[in-house]
Steps between C-alpha positions, in 0.01 A plus 500: 500500500458154351827328408381435146418866438863618514616663179841459340586852616418412861712185487788693343478769768505243782792301356704815435442617857610162638802476270634839613591334831712243315747746350844488658785745456795367304723503809232367736595220738137402551306214346125477470297213639139385497348223712221371280348218703594527867387236748263676739337305779470492880854362534694733271278808487538761229829632367580868545624586154376315191673737258797727538867572454779339698871423493450157655203263478486174696227239484451148633271265314210368706321336209557187297471650154658842544681693229710815486455702183784725391431790265185324384716273283638228723308281741715312750356232733534573870439176689357487852738643761746650251607858562574732209695821557541764231701810567680782326878479537712806438833317476606476132613138532138402575344695216227294335553472129288200400269265685518141374256254657562220249784338699501349846369217709133545419400283201169687477693809391729334243432626148209708630688828512739609230779748581496830320783552255 
């Protein structure tokens, strides 16, 4: 089937089928992740899981203009060699209430992200 011949109904059916995998139970300790543009070459090979659920995700930047996108709203630079670790903590003292990227040592982020009130 040609890409341009898809109907609105077909697109809706495909997106609904894909979105069913993104529903989490209220008490779930999992987070969803998607690797949109992995580096695949003779050195690094392919990654095993480009989309899934996990309680801990770790990544090390191997590019010069990398970004981590959170919830499709925030884009955070991840410079070469930097490791980012995201995990679900069950201890109440570590419960995440708000993410504020507007403060810190990175002037590129200042005033770019506004905290939610």
